[in-house]
SEDOZA-664766 format. One record per residue: residue in three letters; x, y, z of N, C-alpha, C in turn. Coordinates in steps of 0.2 Angstrom, whole numbers, plus 2048, in hexadecimal, padded with zeros to 3 digits. Each point is the difference from the previous one (the first is absolute). Example, Ala and Ser with C-alpha at 12.3 -4.5 7.8 and 13.67 -1.06 7.14 Angstrom:
BEGIN
ALA8427E48277FC806800804806800 SER7FE8057FC8048068017FC805803 
***
This chain:
BEGIN
MET1DDC2A4898068018037FF804807 ARG7FB8058008008048057FD7FB806 LYS7FB7FB7FE7FD7FD8058057FB803 ILE8057FE7FC8057FB802804804806 VAL8038067FD8048038067FC802806 LEU7FA8027FF7FC8018077FF7FA804 SER7FF7FA7FD7FF7FA8038077FE804 PHE8068027FC8067FE803801804807 PHE7FF8077FF8008048077FC7FE805 VAL7FA7FE7FF7FB7FE8048037F9804 PHE8027FC7FC8037F9802807802805 PHE8048057FE8068018037FE804807 PHE7FB8048007FD8038067FE7FB805 PHE7FC7FB7FD7FD7FB8048067FB803 ILE8057FF7FD8057FC803804804805 LEU8018067FF8048058047FC800807 SER7FA8017FF7FB8018068007F9804 PHE8007FB7FC8007F98048067FF804 CYS8068027FC8067FF804801804806 SER7FD8068008018058057FC7FD806 ILE7FA7FD7FF7FC7FD8058037FB803 LEU8037FB7FC8037FA802807802804 HIS8038057FE8068038047FE803807 ALA7FA8048007FE8028077FD7FA804 ALA7FE7FB7FD7FD7FA8048067FD803 ASN8068007FD8067FC802804804805 GLU7FF8078008048048057FE800807 PRO8057FF8047FE7FE8077FD806804 ILE7FC7FE8047FD806805805802805 ILE8008068008058038067FC803805 GLU8017FE8067FE803806805805803 THR7FE8068018058058027FE802808 LYS8058008047FF802807806805802 LYS7FE8058048068058028047FC805 ALA8068017FF8067FD804802805805 ASN8027FE8068038048058087FF800 VAL8038057FD8078007FE803805805 ILE8057FE8048048048058087FF7FE VAL8018067FE8088017FE804804806 ASN8047FC8038048048057FC803805 GLY7FA7FD8027FB8038057FC8047FD ASN8008027FA7FB8057FD7FB7FD7FB GLN7FA8028017FB7FD7FC8018027F8 PHE7FF7FB7FC8018027F97FA7FE7FC ASN7FC8067FE7FA7FF7FD8007FE7F8 GLY7FB7FE7FE7FF7FF7F88027F97FE VAL8017FB8048037F97FE7F97FC802 ASN7FF7FB7FA7FB7FB8018037F9800 THR7FC7FB8038017F97FE7FC7FE7FB TYR8017FC7FB7FC7FE7FB8007F8800 THR7F97FD8028007F98007FD7FD7FA ILE8047FC7FD7FF7FD7F98017F8801 HIS7FA7FC7FF8007F98008027FE807 GLY7FE8048058017FF807807801803 VAL8048037FC807802801801808801 GLU8038028058018088008068027FD PHE7FF8057FC8058047FC801807802 PHE8068037FF8018078008018037F8 ALA7FE8067FF8018027F9807803800 LEU8047FF7FB8078027FF800807800 SER7FC8047FD8008077FF7FF803807 GLU7FD7FD8057FF8038078067FE803 MET8037FA8008067FE8048068047FE LYS8008027FA8068047FD801806805 ILE7F98038018018078048017FE807 VAL7FE7FB8038017FE8078077FF801 PHE8047FC7FC8077FF8018058057FC SER7FD8057FE8048057FC8057FD7FB ALA7FC7FB7FC8047FC7FB8008037F9 ARG8047FF7FC7FF8027F97FE7FA7FC LEU7FC8007FB7FE7FA7FC8038017F9 ASP8037FA7FD8027FF7FA7FD7FB7FC TRP7FB8037FC7FB7FA7FD8047FE7F9 GLN8007F97FF8037FD7FB7FA7FB7FC PRO7FC8037FC7FA7FD7FE8027FA7FB VAL8068017FC8027FA7FB8017FA804 SER8038008068027FB8047FB7FE806 ASN7FA8047FF7FB7FF805802800808 LYS804806801802800807801808802 VAL800801806802806803804800806 ALA8048058008058008067FF805805 MET8007FF8067FF805805807802802 LYS802807800807801801800804807 PHE8057FD804801803806807802800 GLN8028077FF8078027FF8037FC7FC ASN8057FC8018047FC7FC7FE7F8800 LYS7FA7FF8037FE7F98007F98007FD SER7FE7FA7FE7F98007FD7FD7F9801 VAL7F98008007FC7FA8007FD8007F9 THR8007FA7FC7FD8007FA7FB7FA800 VAL7F98037FE7FA7FC8017FE7FE7F8 PHE7FF7FA7FF7FD7FE7FA7F98007FF MET7FD8027FB7F98017FF7FC7F97FF ASN7FB7FF8047FC7F97FF8057FA802 ASP8048018048057FB801801800808 LYS8037FA802801800808808801801 LYS8038017FA808802801801807802 VAL8048018058038078028077FF801 ALA8048067FD8077FF801802806805 PHE8037FE8068038058058078017FF GLY8028047FC8078017FE8007FB7FA LYS8057FC8028017FA7FB7FD7FA803 LYS7FD8008067FD7FA8037F97FF7FD ILE7FE7FA7FE7FA7FF7FD7FC7FC805 LYS7FA8038027FB7FB8057FA8007FC LYS7FC7FB8037F97FF7FD7FB802805 LEU7FB8037FE7FA8028057FB7FA800 ASP7FC8008057FA7FB8007FB8017FA THR7FF8077FF7FB8027FB8048047FB PRO7FE8007FA8038047FB7FD807800 THR8048047FE7FE8087FF7FA8007FB LEU7FC8058007FB8017FB8008077FD PHE8008007F98008077FC7F98017FE ILE7FC8058027F98007FF7FF8087FF LYS7FD8017FA7FF8077FE806805801 LYS8057FF7FF807804800802801807 GLU7FE7FC8048038008088027F9801 LEU8067FF8038037FA8027FE7FF808 TYR7FD7FB8017FE7FE8078057FA802 ILE8048028078047FB8027FE7FD807 PRO8007FA8007FE7FD807803803806 VAL7FD8008058028048068077FC803 GLU8007F97FF8067FC8028068037FE MET8018037FA8068027FE803806804 PHE7FC8058028028058058037FE807 THR7FE7FA8028027FE8068057FB800 MET8037FE7FA8067FC800806803802 LYS8047FC8038078038038048037FA GLU8007FD7FA8038037FB7FF8077FE PHE7F88018007FE8077FE801805806 GLU8007FD8068028048068088037FF ASP8047FB7FE8078028008028057FA ILE7FC7FF7FA8028057FB7FD807801 SER7F98008037FD806802803803806 GLU8047FC8048028038067FB802805 ASN7FA7FB8017FB8028047FF7F9804 SER7FD8008067FD7FB8037F88007FF ILE7FD7FB7FE7F98007FD7FC7FA803 SER7FA8028037FB7FB8027F98017FD PHE7FC7FB7FF7F98017FE7FC7FC804 GLN7FA8038027FB7FD8047FA8007FB LYS7FE7FA7FE7FA7FF7FB7F9803803 LYS7FF7FE8067FA8028037FE807801 ASP8058048007FF8078008038047FA SER8027FC7FB8048037FA805805802 LEU8037FD8058068058048067FE7FD LEU8048057FD8068007FE805804803 ILE8047FE8048058038048078017FD ILE8038067FE8068007FD805805804 ASN8067FD8038058048038068007FC SER8028067FF8078007FD8057FE804 LYS8057FC7FE8067FE804804805801 SER8028018068058068028057FD805 ASN8068038018057FE805800806805 ILE7FC8048007FF8068057FA7FF803 SER7FF7FD8067FA7FF8037FC805804 ALA8038068037FD804803803807801 VAL7FC8067FF8038068027FD803805 ARG8038038057FE802806803807802 TYR7FD8048048038068037FE802807 TYR8048028037FE803808802807801 THR7FC805803801806801802801807 LYS8058048018028028078008087FF GLU8018038058018088008068027FC ASN8057FD8018078027FD8027FB7FA ASN7FD7FB7FF8027FC7FA7FA7FB7FD THR8017FF7FA7FB7FB7FD8047FA7FD GLU7FE7FA8028037F97FF7FC7FD7FB ILE8047FF7FA7FC7FC7FA8037F9800 VAL7FC7FB8008037F98007FD7FD7F9 ILE8057FD7FD7FF7FC7FA8027F9801 GLU7FB7FB8008027FA8028017FC7F9 LEU8067FC8008027FC7FA7FF7F9801 ASP7FE7FD7FB8007F88008067FD7FE GLU8058037FD8067FE7FE806805800 LYS8067FE8008068058008008037F9 MET8008078008018047FA804806801 THR8048027FB8038078017FC8067FF HIS8018068017FD8067FF804806800 THR7FD8057FC8048078007FB805803 VAL8038058027FC8058038028077FC LYS7FB8047FF8018067FC7FC806803 LYS8048068017FC8058017FC8037FA HIS7FB8038017FC8037FB7FC807802 LYS7FE8047FC7FD8068037F97FE803 ASN8008028077FA7FE8048007F9802 SER8047FC7FE7FF7F98018077FC801 ILE8007FA8028057FA8017FD7FB7FC ILE8057FC7FC7FE7FB7FB8057FA803 LEU7FC7FA8018047FA8017FE7FB7FB SER8057FD7FD7FF7FB7FA8037FA802 PHE7FB7FA8008037FA8028017FC7FA GLN8067FD7FF8017FC7F97FD7F9801 ARG7FD7FE7FB7FD7FA8007F9800805 GLY7FE8068017FB8008057F98017FC LYS7FB7FC8037F98007FE7FB802805 VAL7FC8057FF7FB8028047FA8037FD ASN7FB7FF8037F98027FD800807801 LYS7FE8037FB7FF8087FF7FB802806 ASP8028058037FC804806803806802 GLU7FC8048038028068037FD801807 ILE8048028057FE802807800807801 TYR7FA8038027FF807801802801808 VAL8068018028038018067FD807803 ASP8038057FD7FD807802801801807 ASN8067FF803801800807804807803 GLY8008047FB8048068018088007FE ALA8027FA7FF8077FF7FD8007FC7FA ILE7FB7FB7FF8007FC7FA7F98017FD LYS8008027F97FA8007FD7FD7F97FD THR8037FD7FC7FE7F97FE8067FC7FF ILE7FF7F98008047FB7FE7FD7FC7FB SER8038017FA7FD7FC7FA8057FB7FD TYR7FE7FA7FD8057FB7FE7FC7FC7FB ASP8057FD7FB7FE7FD7FB8067FC7FD THR7FF7FB7FC8047FC7FD8028037F8 VAL8068038008028037F98057FC7FD GLY7FF7FC7FB8057FC7FC8027FA805 ARG8068008028037FB805801803807 GLU7FD8058028018048067F9801803 ALA8008008077FB802804802808802 VAL7FC8047FE8028078027FC804804 PHE8028028067FD803805802808800 LYS7FA8048008018078017FD803806 ILE8048038047FE8048067FF8077FF ASP7FA8038007FF8077FF800803806 LEU8048058018018048067FC806801 LEU7FF8028067FC807802805804803 GLN8067FE8028058048038077FE7FE THR8048048018087FE7FF8027FC806 PRO8027FA7FF8017FC806808802803 LYS8007FF8068078018038057FB7FE SER7FD7F97FF8047FB7FE7FC7FB7FE VAL8037FB7FB7FC7FA7FE8057FA801 LYS7FE7FC8058057FA8017FC7FA7FE ILE8047FC7FC7FD7F97FD8047FB802 GLN7FC7FA8038047FB8027FC7F97FE LYS8047FB8007FD7FA7FD8017FB806 PHE7FA7FC8018007FB8068007F97FD LYS8027FB8048007F97FE7FA7FD801 ARG7FD8008077FA7FC8017FB804804 PRO7FA8027FD7FF7FE7F98048047FB LEU8017FE7FA8048047FB7FB8067FE LYS8048068017FC8077FF8058057FF VAL7FE8057FD8038068007FD806804 VAL8038048047FC8048048038077FE VAL7FC8057FF8018077FE7FE805805 ASP8058028047FF8048068018087FE ILE7FA8038008018077FD7FF805807 VAL8058038018008058067FD8067FE HIS7FB8038037FD8067FE804806803 SER8008057FB8038078017FB804805 SER7FA7FE7FF7FB8048057FB7FA803 PRO7FF8008067FC7FB8047F98017FD VAL7FD7F98007F98007FE7FC7FF806 ASP7FA8018007FA8008057FD7F97FF ILE8017FB8047FD7FA8007FA7FF805 THR7FF8068037FB7FF8057F98037FE LYS7FF8027FA7FA8037FE7FB7FB7FE PRO7FB8008037FB7FA7FE7FD8027FA CYS7FC7FB7FD7FD8027F97F97FC800 VAL7FC8027FC7F97FD7FE8017FE7FA VAL7FF7FA7FE8007FE7F87F98007FE SER7FF8057FB7FA8017FD7FD7FB7FB ILE7FA7FE7FF7FE7FB7FC7FE8037F9 PRO8038007FA7FD8037FA7F97FE7FF GLU7FC8057FC7FA7FF7FF7FE7FA7FC THR8057FE7FB7FF7FA7FC8067FB802 ILE7FE7FB8038057FB8028027FC7FA VAL8068007FE8027FC7FA8077FC802 ASP8027FA7FC8067FD8018048027FA SER8077FF8008048007FA7FF7FA7FC LYS7FE8027FA7FE7FA7FB8028027F9 VAL8007FA7FC8028027F97FB7FC7FC ASP7FE8037FB7FA7FD7FC8038007F9 ILE8007FA7FD8047FF7FA7FB8037FA LYS7FA8018017FB8037FC8028087FF ASN802803806802807800805801804 ASP8077FF7FE805801804801807804 THR7FD8057FD8008068047FC801806 ASP7FB7FB8007FB8018068037FC806 ASN8048038038037FC8067FC800806 ASN7FB8048007FC8018077F97FD7FF ALA7FF7FC7FB7F97FD7FF7FE7FC807 VAL7F98018017FE7FD8067FF7F87FE VAL8027FC8057FE7F87FF7F97FF801 SER7FE7FC7FB7F87FE8018007FA805 ALA7FA7FF8037FF7FB8048017FA7FD SER8037FB8048027F97FD7F87FC800 SER7FF7FC7FB7FA7FC8008017FA804 ASP8067FF8028017FA8047FE801807 LYS7FC7FC8037FE8018078037FB805 ASN8057FC7FD8027FB804807801804 ILE8008068038058028048007FC806 VAL8067FD8028007FC806802803806 VAL7FC8018058018038067FE7FB806 GLN8057FF8047FE7FB8057FB802805 ASN8008078017FB8028057FB8057FC PRO7FA8008037FA8047FC8028077FF VAL7FE8037FA8018077FF7F98037FE THR7FE8068047FA8037FE8028047FA ASP7FA7FF7FB8008037FA7FF807800 THR8058058017FF8078018048037FB ASP7FE8067FD8048037FB7FE808801 LYS8018038067FE8068008068057FD THR7FE8057FC8048037FC803806805 LEU8078018008038048057FF8087FD GLU7FC8038037FE8067FD803806803 SER8028008068038058038057FF805 GLU8048048028057FF8057FD7FE807 ASN7F98028017FD7FE8067FE7F8800 ASP8007FD7FA7FF7F98008067FC804 ILE8068038008067FC802803804806 LEU7FE8068018038038067FA802805 PRO7FE7FC8047FA801805803806805 PRO7FB8048028028068058047FE806 VAL8007FA8028037FE8068088007FF ILE8028007FA8078017FF803806802 ASN8067FF8038048068038018057FA ALA7FD8068008018047FA807803800 ARG8048018058078038008047FB7FC ALA7FE7F98018057FC7FD7FF7FF7F7 LEU7FB8037FF7FE7FF7F88008077FD GLU8068037FF8018077FE8018017F8 VAL8047FC7FE8038017F97FD7FC7FB GLN7FE8027FA7FD7FD7FB8057FD7FB SER8007FA7FF8047FD7FB7FF8027F9 ASP8058017FC7FE8027F98037FB7FB ILE8017FA8038037FB7FB7FC7FE7FA TYR7FA8028007FC7FD7FA8008067FB GLU8038058018008067FB8088027FF LYS8027FE7FA8078027FE8008067FD PRO8048058038018077FD8028007F8 VAL7FD8047FD8018007F88038077FF VAL8068017FD8048067FE7FE8017F8 GLU7FE8067FF7FF8027F98068017FD GLU8017FD7F98068007FD8028077FE ASP7FB8047FF8028077FE801805805 ASP7FF7FE807800804805807801803 SER8048047FD807801802801803807 ALA7FC8048028008038068007FB806 GLU7FB7FC7FF7FF7FA8058067FC800 LEU8027FE7FA8067FC800806803803 ALA801806800806803803800800807 LYS7F97FF8038008008078027F9803 ILE8007FB7FC8027F9803807800802 LYS8017FD8058078018038047FA7FE THR8068017FD8057FB7FE8047FD805 VAL8007FA8018037FC8048067FE7FE THR8068018038067FE7FD8047FA804 VAL8037FC7FD8047FB8038078007FE THR8058008038078017FE8037F9801 GLU8057FF7FD8047F98008027FF807 ASP8028058048037FE8077FB7FF805 GLN7F98017FE7FB7FF8047FE7F8801 ILE8027FD7FA7FE7F97FF8057FB803 ILE7FF7FD8058047FB8037FE7F97FE ASP8037FD7FC7FF7F97FE8047FB802 ASN7FE7FD8068047FA8037FD7F97FE THR7FD7FF7FA7FE7FA7FF8057FB7FE TYR8068027FE8057FB7FF8027FD807 GLU7FE8028058017FD8077F97FD801 LEU8007F97FF7FA7FC8017FF7FF807 ILE7FB8038048008008077FC7FA802 ASP8037FC8067FC7FB8037FB804804 ASP7FA7FD8007FB803804801801808 LYS8047FA8028027FF807804806803 GLU8038047FB8058058017FC807800 SER7FA8007FE7FD8067FF7FA801805 MET8008068047FB8018057F98017FD LYS8008017F97F98027FD7FD7F97FF ASP8047FB8007FD7F97FE8007FB806 ILE8028018058007FB8067FB803805 ILE7FD7FB8047FC801805804802806 PRO7FE8078028048028067FE7FC806 THR8058008047FF7FC8077FC805805 ASP7FE7FD8057FC804805803806802 GLU8077FF8018058068038008057FA GLN7FF7FE7FA8018067FB7F98037FE ARG7FB7FD8027F98037FF7FF806804 SER7FC8057FE7FE8068037FD7FE807 GLU8018048057FD7FF8067F8800800 ASP7FE8057FC7F88007FF7FE7FD7FA ALA8047FA7FE7FD7FC7FA7F97FE800 LYS7FC8007FC7F97FF7FF7FF7F87FF LEU7FC7FD8037FE7FA8007FA7FF7FB ILE8017FC7FA7FB8007FC7FD7FA7FE LEU7FA7FE8017FD7FA7FE7FE7FF7F9 ILE8027FB7FC7FE7FF7F97FC7FA800 ASP7F98017FD7FC7FA8017FF7FF7F8 ALA8027F97FE7FF7FE7F97F97FC801 GLY7FB8037FC7F97FE8007FF7F97FE HIS7FB7FC8037FE7FA7FE8067FB802 GLY8007FA7FC8057FB8027FD7F9801 GLY8047FB7FF7FE7F98027FA7FE7FC HIS7FB7FE8037FA7FD7FD7FC8067FD ASP8028078027FC8057FD8048047FB PRO7FF7FF7FA8048027FA7FF8077FF GLY7FA8038037FE8077FD7FD8007FA ALA8008057FC7FD8017F98057FB7FC VAL7FD7FE7FA8047FD7FB7FF8037F9 GLY8058017FD8008047F97FE7FB7FB PRO7FE8037FA7FE7FC7FA8057FC7FE ASN8068018018067FC7FE8027FB805 GLY7FD8008068017FC806805802805 THR8018067FF8058038067FC802807 LYS8037FD8057FD800807802806803 GLU7FB8048038028068048057FF806 LYS7FF7FA8038047FF8068078007FE ASP8027FE7FA8077FF7FE8038077FE VAL7FC8047FD8028077FE801804806 ASN7FB7FF8058008048068077FE805 LEU8027FA7FF8067FE8058068027FC ALA8008017FA8068027FC801807801 ILE7FB804800800807802802801807 ALA7FD7FC8048028018088077FE801 LEU8037FC7FD8077FD8008048067FE ALA7FE8037FB8058067FD7FF805804 LEU7FA8028038008058058057FE806 LYS8007FB8028047FE8068078027FF ASN8027FE7FA8088017FE801807800 LEU7FB8057FE8018077FF801803808 PHE7FB7FE8038008028088067FE803 ASN8027FA8008067FD8038068047FF LYS8018027F98068037FE800807803 ASP7FB803803800807802800800807 LYS8058038038028008077FA803805 ASN7FB8037FC7FB8048047FA7FC801 TYR8007F97FE7FA7FC8018037F9802 LYS7FB7FC8028007F98027F97FD7FD VAL8007FA7FE7FA7FD7FD7FE7FA803 ILE7F97FE8007FE7FA8027FB7FE7FB LEU8007FA7FD7FB7FD7FB7FB7FC804 THR7FA8007FE7FB7FB8028017F97FE ARG8038007F98017FA7FE8068017FA GLU8057FB8008058007FC8007FA7FB ASP7FB7FC8007FE7FA7FC7F98007FE ASP7FE7FA7FD7F97FF7FE7FC7FD806 THR7FE8058057FE7FD8067F9804801 PHE7FB7FC8037FA8038017FF803807 ILE7FF8078017FF8038067FA804800 PRO7FC7FE8067F9804800801807801 LEU7FB8047FD801807800800803807 SER7FD7FE8058018038078077FF802 GLU8037FA7FF8077FF8028058057FD ARG7FF8017FA8048067FD801806804 THR7FA802802800806804803800807 ASN7FF7F98038027FE806809800800 ILE8027FE7FB8078007FF803807801 ALA7FD8047FC801808800800803808 ASN7FA7FE8038008038078047FE805 LYS8027F97FF8047FC8058078037FF ASN8028027FA8078027FF800808801 LYS7FA8038018008088018048037FA VAL7FE7FE7FA8038037FA7FD8077FF ASP8048047FC7FE8077FF7FB8007FA LEU8017FC7FA7FB8007FB7FE7F97FE PHE7FA8007FD7FD7F97FE7FF8017F9 ILE8037FC7FB7FF8017F87FE7F97FE SER7F98007FE7FE7FA7FD8008007F8 VAL8037FB7FD8018007F97FC7FC7FC HIS7FC8027FC7FB7FC7FB8008027F9 ASN7FC7FD7FC7FF8027FA7F87FF7FE ASN7FE8047FC7F88008007FE7FC7FB ALA7F97FF7FF7FC7FC7FB7F9803800 ASN7FE7FF7F97F88027FF7FE7FB7FA ILE7FA7FF8007FC7FD7FB8028037F9 LYS8008078008018037FA8078017FF ARG8027FC7FA8088007FF8038067FF GLU7FC8057FD8038067FE803804806 MET7FD7FF806802803806807800801 SER804805801807800802802806804 GLY8068008038038058048027FF807 PHE8028058038037FF8077FB803805 GLU8007FD8067FB8048058047FE807 ILE7FE8058048037FF8077FA801805 TYR8007FD8057FA800805803801807 PHE7FC8048048007FF8077FA7FE804 LEU7FF7FF8057FA7FD8047FB805801 SER7FA7FE7FF7FA8048017FA7FB801 GLU7FB8018057FB7FC8017FB8007FA ASN8008067FC7FD8007F98048017FB ALA7FE7FD7FA8048017FA8008067FD SER8058037FD7FF8067FD7FC8007FA ASP8007FB7FC7FB7FF7FA7FF7F97FF SER7FB7FE7FC7FE7F97FE8067FC7FE GLU8058037FC8057FB7FD8057FF806 ALA8008048058047FF8067FD7FA804 ALA7FA8018017FC7FB8048017F87FC ALA8008007F98007FA7FD8077FE801 THR8068048008067FE8018027FD807 ALA7FC8038058007FE8077FD7F9801 ALA7FA7FF7FC7FC7FA8008057FA7FD LEU8038027FB8047FB7FD8067FE805 GLU8048058038057FE8047FD7FD807 ASN7FB8028027FE7FD8077FC7F97FF SER7FF7FE7FA7FC7FA7FF8057FA802 VAL8068018018057FA8027FD7FF808 ILE7FD8048037FD7FF8077FD7FA801 SER7FD7FD7FA7FC7FA8008047FA801 LEU8078018008057FA800802800807 GLU7FE8058058038018077FB7FE805 ASP8028008067FC8008067FF806802 LYS7F98038007FF8078037FE800807 PRO8018068037FF8018077F87FF801 LYS7FD7FE8067F98008017FE804806 GLY7FA8018017FD803806803806803 GLN8028008068038078038078017FD LYS8037FB7FF8078017FD8008047F9 ALA7FB7FE7FC7FF8047FA7FD807801 VAL7FC8018057FD807802806805802 LEU8047FD8058078038038048027FA GLN8027FB7FB8048027FB7FE8057FC ASN7F98007FF7FD8057FB801807803 MET7FF8018078018068048078027FF LEU8057FC8018078028008028027F8 TRP7FD7FD7FC8028017F97FD8087FE SER7FA8018027FE8077FF803805803 MET8037FF8078058058038068017FC THR8037FA7FE8078007FB7FF8057FA VAL7FA7FF7FD7FF8037FA801807800 ASN7FD8038067FF807800807803803 GLU8047FC8038068028038058027FB PHE8017FB7FB8058007FB7FE8027F8 ILE7FA8028007FD8017F98048067FC ASN8028058048038067FC8087FE7FE GLU8037FC8048077FE7FF7FF7FB7FA SER7FB7FC8018007FA7FA7FE8047F9 SER7FC8058017FE8047FA8068037FD GLU8048038048078037FE8047FC7FD LEU8017FA8038057FB7FD7FD7FE7F9 ALA7FA7FF7FF7FD7FE7FA8018057FB SER8008068028018067FA8078007FE PHE8057FE8048078007FE8017FA7FB ILE7FE7FB8028017F97FC7FC8017F9 SER7FA8038007FC8007FB8038057FB GLY8048068038038057FB8067FD7FD GLU8037FA8028067FD7FD7FE7FC7F9 THR7FA7FE8007FE7FB7FB8008027F9 PRO7FD8067FF7FF8027F98067FF7FC LYS8068038038068007FC8037F9800 ARG8007FC8048037FA8017FC7FA7FC LEU7FA8008017FB7FB7FE7FD8017F8 LYS7FF8077FF7FD8027FA7FA7FD7FE THR7FC8008067F97FD7FF7FB805803 ILE7FA7FE7FF7FB805803801800807 ASN7FF8068048008008077F9802802 ARG7FD7FA8037F98018017FF804807 GLY8058018038018058078007FC806 ILE7FE8048058007FE8077F87FF802 LYS7FF7FA8037F97FF8018007FD808 GLN7FA7FF8027FF7FD8067FB7FA800 ALA8017FB8047FB7FA8008027FC807 ASN7FB7FC8018007FC8068047FA7FF PHE8078008008047FA7FF8017FD806 TYR7FF7F98018017FD8068087FF802 VAL8048007FB8077FF801803807803 LEU7FC8058008038078037FC801807 ARG7FB7FD8027FC8018058047FD807 GLY8018058048037FE806808802800 ALA8028037FA807802800801806804 GLN8058008058018058058068057FE MET7FF8017F98058047FD7FD8037F9 PRO8048057FD7FD8017F98017FA7FB ALA7FA7FF7FC7FF7FA7FD7FE8017F8 VAL8037FD7FC7FD8017F98007F97FC LEU7FB8007FB8007FA7FC8018027F9 VAL8057FD7FD8018027F97FE7FB7FB GLU7FC8037FB7FE7FC7FA8048027FA GLY8067FC7FF8058027FB7FD8017F9 ALA7FC7FB7FE7FD8007F87FB7FB800 PHE7FD8007FB7FA7FB7FF8027F97FD ILE8017FB8038037F97FE7FA7FE7FB SER7FA8028007FB7FE7FC8008037F8 ASN8058058008018037F98057FE7FD TYR7FF7FE7F98057FC7FC807804800 SER8008067FF8068058008037FF807 GLU7FC8028058048018078027F9802 GLU7FC7FB7FF8037F98028067FF7FD ALA8028017FA8067FF7FC805804804 LYS7FF8068018058058038017FD808 LEU7FB7FE8038027FE8078047F9800 ASN8017FD7FB8047FA7FF8088027FF THR8018067FF8068037FE804803806 ARG8067FE801804803806800807800 ASN8018047FA8008078007FA803803 PHE7F97FD7FE7FB8038037FF7FE807 GLN8017FA8028007FF808805805804 LEU8058017FD8058048047FE807800 ALA7FC8037FA7FE8068007FA802806 ILE7FC7FA8017FB801805804800807 ALA8057FC801804800806803807801 ASP8048027FA8038078017FB806802 SER7FA8007FD7FB8048017FE801808 ILE7FF7FA8037FF7FF807805802804 TYR8067FE7FE8068028058028077FF GLU7FF8047FA8018078007FA804803 GLY7FA7FD8007FB804803801800808 VAL8027FA802801800808806804802 LYS8068017FC8058048017FE807801 LYS7FC8027FA7FE8078017FB802805 TYR7FC7FB8027FB801805804801806 TYR8057FD8028048018068048067FF ALA8038027FA8038068007FB806801 ARG7FA7FF7FE7FB8068017FF801808 LYS7FF7FA8037FF800807805803804 ASN8077FE7FE805803803801807800 LYS7FE8027F98018087FF7FB804804 ILE7FA7FD8017FB803804802801807 ASN8027FA8038027FF807806804801 ASN8058027FB8058048027FF8077FF LYS7FA8027FE7FF8087FF7FF803807 
***
């Protein structure tokens, strides 16, 4: 009997082992690859694509976190629901069927349930029905495993402008909506009914306003303006074209807008990221992408010098007087919870009901508002400055091209046109553009336009690129015969490579031109460096990206300019995250606002010095 029982167990074990081997043989091979996921312009780490039988899938457990969805598993009926507030997408296991609410659709490839994980074909996440329920716009590029997700919002941009006696906050709306205004301790709160806005916070810190933070809360977009001083008054108006709400905060004490600043580069340069493997690690450094197929129309020198010290970005030739104040944007003050003495020192800012003047019930036509029409020549200041804005590249020169196909020339033009609108609405400035459409203009001709029109400032707008996709951040340059570092030299080589598309001067003409360029460099170098410092100082608060500082290089487009001249590199179009941001109106306007405010403060500083 014992032998029979033993034989039975041996036979059972054999059958079990055989079934396990057979099951393993039939289990599909899964190839895993890191996905590049960008959510509202920020890199989202910890997501993979899974290739099974030649088809790409996402794991439901990872996508749940990406979309902030809840999962309702229903094992009896072999399905699981992704819950988005009061809407849901129901996915059937090992089936092509998907229910978007009550609407049934079929995928080209069935979902696969393997080892307690449900794999969903990528196609489902890019379907219009999924976009509508999740309230996102979604695109996927197979070559780079690039998934771009942007939350749908009806508030497109938040901007602010500082003057000595008032700060103007502009909230641009995509549709009509009502709102309420409330006073609060140390702050003012605006709530837009039916408003949707991507969560963010702007560190203004201009002496009157501390921060502007906003988020979608339930069915409202809520904006909180934290104050640093009790305002004289708060005037709120609504405009028709473009549709926007303007909050004009009149200061009780004037703020100093003439103080120049140096933006320090933190020792460890990091981006704002989310890693679903460790949600608390929001400052993880991005690892280098293994994909080497970045598309850049012009050659880039492969350099990656680490920014080790301030000397790397601020060569000795820069005017020391113009670079006095260190920015502390990278360090947020921390108040100890049990330190009552310190808390007692914090000034309480009060806002009373009679200080808030809400005129939003009067929808203002922009033509009736001096803030939003272009002043006539008679209305402009007698000493209005003439600014030349140069949108880099154009025509058959696309500039750098991002991994998702964004052309630098298009982004440059959008920023330049936004800058034109800003300067044109200010009676203290007049504007000339080198190009207002997709036109090719030789580098030397751009400077000639500036010289012929005797402009006061030359600002060339560009966006950067690098073979290394993790490279990111803002840079600003002024002219020098020698580059301040190897990265600056590489950037100049990239921008100057368009010279191959032009007719270059030869012989004595070229020698004479080089002599004139060298003389011009020395004449305006200090003013150019001071202008660069003011523009650079505006970017950390508005762009919330790495500020790589002020650099020098031999840019052909700046050579020969007979006035202070700078070249702005707004962001790296070759970076997955920054390319996505550059495609948004909010980020384009933030770059334009940084340049405008920098120019405005540069001239305020000059006027203050001249009037002493």
